[in-house]
Phi, psi and omega in degrees: 000312183295319179298318178298317180297319177297320178298319179297313180298319180294322178296319179297322180296320183285335178275357183298150175291337182248118176231164179284341178277123183245139174257116185295343179266001182287138179254127178260140177234132179240149176231148175289150173272113185300340182286341187242153175286155177243118181270137186281337181227161176295326179295318179296321179294317179295323177297321176296318181297329181294346177288342181266157180243148169052239183295325179299317180296317180299318183292318178292325177293319179298312179299319179296314183292321178297316180296317179302311182295325178298313179297317179299319180296315182293319188274352186301334181259012182242154173262130180274124180239121179295148176295148178263000000 
């Protein structure tokens, strides 16, 4: 049973959208989530976070920072080319 579970977990890892193997010719496309506002500057985003109190403020900041670091990690091997 444990061996079967490990096989399933390994299969899920290989099916993941994110792998350590990178193809330099691969094109990544990102879209905005329409449900959320897009702040143009870090200052605007921080002003929005100030509307929250205590633990809520910590959690929105944590989520933002985790997302930021994830994007930096994913994009580090890519060249950013603006759309024409």
